[in-house]
N, C-alpha and C positions, 0 to 999 in steps of 0.2 A: 596527590593521592597518598594516603597513609598505607604503609605496608604492614600487614598483620603478621605476627610471629606464628609459625607453624608448630604444632606439637600439642601437648596436653596442658590444660590450665587447671585452676583450682576446682572448678565445678565438675571435672571429669569429662569435659567436652574437648575433643581434639579438632584442630583445624587442618584440613588437608585440601590440596588442589587435586581434583579428580576429573577425568574425562567422562563423557556420558556412559561409556561401557563400564568403567570401574565403579562409578557412582551407582549404576544399576545393581551391582552386586550387593551393595549395602542396603539399597531399597528392598531388594528381593529377600534378603536374609530374615527380615522380621525381628532381628535382634537389636537393631539400631534405629535411632531417630536421626534422620539426616535432613539438613536444610541448607540452602544457599546462605553463606555468611554475609554476602553483600549482593543483593539482587540488582543493584545498579552497577556492578563491576563491568567494565567495558573491555578490558584486556585479559585474554586467557594466558595461563601459565602452563608449563609442562606438568603433566599428571605425576603426583608423588607415588602413586601405586604401580603403574606400569612403566612410567618414564618415557613413553613413546608418543602419546597423543596430547593435545592441548585441552585444558578444562578450566573449570571455575573453582573458587574457594568454597568449601562446604564445612559446616560444623557437624560433627558426628558425636553422638552420645549413646551409650548403651541403654537399651530399653529395660526398665525395671519391671520384672514379672510380679504381678500381684498374686496372692494366694488363690488357688483355684485355677490358675492359668497353666496350661501345659501339664502333661502328666495324666495319669489314669484316675478315674473316680471309682470308688468301691461300691 
């Protein structure tokens, strides 16, 4: 099994191991695109965010806001 390097890469995507609770924070924020890095991953690692629970590897990228999104209209 190939071990992936955690942290930021050139495309602005970061790779983090997240438990379900911490991953939910990214899903709920609406500011990020989050997806499993390897859907076939079989072994969980310690969450990089809380350091307490076990989780999967996720790719996280900031969502780009298009003009007209968020903010008030006149």
